[in-house]
C-alpha positions in Angstrom: 0.0 0.0 0.0 1.4 3.4 -0.9 1.2 5.9 1.9 0.0 9.3 1.0 1.7 12.3 2.5 -0.9 14.7 1.1 -4.6 14.9 1.9 -6.7 12.8 -0.4 -8.7 14.4 -3.1 -12.2 15.8 -2.2 -14.0 12.9 -3.9 -12.6 10.4 -1.4 -14.7 9.5 1.6 -13.8 11.7 4.6 -13.3 10.0 7.9 -14.2 12.0 11.0 -11.1 13.0 12.8 -12.7 12.4 16.2 -12.6 8.6 15.7 -10.1 6.9 18.1 -7.0 5.1 16.9 -8.7 1.9 18.1 -11.7 2.5 15.9 -9.6 3.3 12.9 -7.5 0.2 13.4 -10.7 -1.9 13.4 -11.8 -0.2 10.2 -8.4 -1.0 8.6 -8.7 -4.6 9.6 -12.0 -4.7 7.7 -10.2 -3.4 4.6 -10.8 0.3 4.8 -7.5 1.9 3.5 -8.9 5.4 4.1 -8.7 4.7 7.9 -5.0 3.9 7.6 -4.4 7.1 5.7 -6.0 9.0 8.6 -3.8 7.1 11.1 -0.8 8.1 8.9 -1.8 11.8 8.9 -2.4 11.7 12.6 0.9 10.1 13.6 3.4 10.9 10.9 4.7 14.2 12.4 5.6 12.5 15.6 7.1 9.5 13.9 9.1 11.8 11.7 10.3 13.9 14.6 11.5 10.8 16.5 13.3 9.4 13.5 14.8 12.8 12.7 16.7 12.5 16.0 17.7 8.9 15.5 18.5 8.6 11.8 20.4 10.5 9.2 18.4 13.2 7.5 19.2 11.8 4.0 17.2 8.6 4.7 14.4 10.2 6.8 11.7 10.0 4.2 12.5 6.4 3.3 12.6 5.4 7.0 9.3 7.1 7.8 7.7 5.3 4.8 9.2 2.0 6.1 7.7 2.5 9.5 4.2 3.0 8.2 4.6 0.1 5.7 5.5 -2.2 8.5 2.6 -0.9 10.6 0.2 -1.6 7.7 1.5 -5.1 7.2 1.6 -5.8 10.9 -2.0 -4.5 11.8 -3.4 -8.1 11.9 -0.9 -8.9 14.7 -1.5 -5.7 16.6 -2.8 -6.4 20.2 -6.0 -4.5 20.6 -5.3 -4.0 24.3 -2.2 -1.8 23.4 -2.2 1.8 22.4 -1.6 2.2 18.7 0.8 5.1 19.2 3.0 3.0 21.5 3.0 0.1 19.1 3.8 2.5 16.2 6.7 4.2 18.1 8.1 0.8 18.9 8.1 0.0 15.2 9.8 3.4 14.5 12.5 2.6 17.1 13.0 -0.9 15.6 13.4 0.5 12.1 15.8 3.2 13.4 17.8 0.5 15.2 17.9 -1.6 12.1 19.1 1.2 9.9 21.7 2.2 12.5 23.1 -1.4 12.6 23.2 -1.6 8.8 25.0 1.6 8.6 27.6 0.4 11.1 28.1 -2.9 9.3 28.4 -1.6 5.8 30.6 1.4 6.6 28.7 3.4 4.1 29.2 7.0 3.1 26.4 8.0 5.5 28.5 6.7 8.4 31.4 8.9 7.4 29.1 11.9 7.3 27.7 11.1 10.7 31.2 10.7 12.2 32.3 13.9 10.5 29.3 15.7 12.0 30.0 14.5 15.5 33.7 15.4 15.4 33.5 18.6 13.4 31.6 21.0 15.6 32.4 24.2 13.8 30.3 23.8 10.7 26.5 23.2 10.8 25.2 20.4 8.5 21.9 20.0 6.7 20.6 17.9 9.6 20.5 21.1 11.7 17.9 22.9 9.5 14.9 22.3 11.8 16.6 21.9 15.2 19.0 23.9 17.2 22.5 23.0 16.1 23.9 22.9 19.5 21.4 20.4 20.8 22.0 18.2 17.7 25.7 18.2 18.4 25.0 17.2 22.0 22.7 14.4 21.0 25.3 13.2 18.5 27.8 12.8 21.4 25.4 10.4 23.3 25.2 6.7 22.9 22.2 5.5 20.8 20.4 4.2 23.9 20.8 7.6 25.8 19.9 9.6 22.7 16.8 7.5 22.2 15.7 8.1 25.8 16.2 11.8 25.6 14.4 12.1 22.2 11.4 10.0 23.4 11.0 11.4 26.9 12.4 15.0 26.9 11.8 16.1 23.3 8.7 14.1 22.4 7.3 14.2 26.0 6.3 10.6 26.0 5.8 9.3 29.6 8.5 7.1 31.1 6.1 4.1 31.3 5.3 4.4 27.6 9.0 4.8 26.7 9.6 1.5 28.6 6.9 -0.2 26.6 8.3 1.2 23.3 11.8 0.1 24.0 10.9 -3.1 25.8 12.9 -2.3 28.9 11.9 -1.8 32.6 10.8 1.7 33.8 13.8 1.6 36.2 16.2 1.3 33.2 14.4 4.2 31.5 15.0 6.3 34.6 18.6 5.3 34.9 19.4 6.0 31.2 17.5 9.3 31.4 19.5 10.4 34.4 22.8 9.5 32.7 21.7 11.0 29.3 20.7 14.3 30.9 24.0 14.4 32.9 26.0 13.9 29.7 24.0 16.5 27.8 24.4 19.0 30.7 28.2 18.4 30.7 28.3 18.9 26.9 26.4 22.1 27.1 28.5 23.4 29.9 31.6 22.6 28.0 30.2 24.6 25.1 29.8 27.6 27.4 26.1 27.3 28.0 25.2 28.3 31.6 22.5 26.1 33.1 
């Protein structure tokens, strides 16, 4: 199924925006593709924002598309007791992790750019167009686990319990990683001359 990033033409059936994710998932399972388009429009900004922090900007569109393609294919396995957003963010994290591992294994050109970005702090890169360059550099200094925790909890404001569900780790581990990630970010910012 091709995911549309633009609103469908007027002749397409309009789905009320007040319908819950659960209702839309049920409609999707009955074969209503319009319901999935609404789920896509409802969640794509948040998925894109999370992936922007975890993946290289040059692959962002492809990775977002992959997340929603996996969600579409995986809907029949979706546990109806879970929140759709939590399940979708878990897929996003898995896709980001996969792309990150592939990048490390293949030693592609993208890895060279990422390494250059984390070591060359004097020239902003394309990745900094939408976010403050200093925060991006700080995030780039963190491990993938710590960066993920900061992005999900502090930047996306997802509660710790839901972050734990998304990542498949205990809430205590989320708290510990969040503490260490914040400390590392604070140290980086202070080193850069930011007074906190």
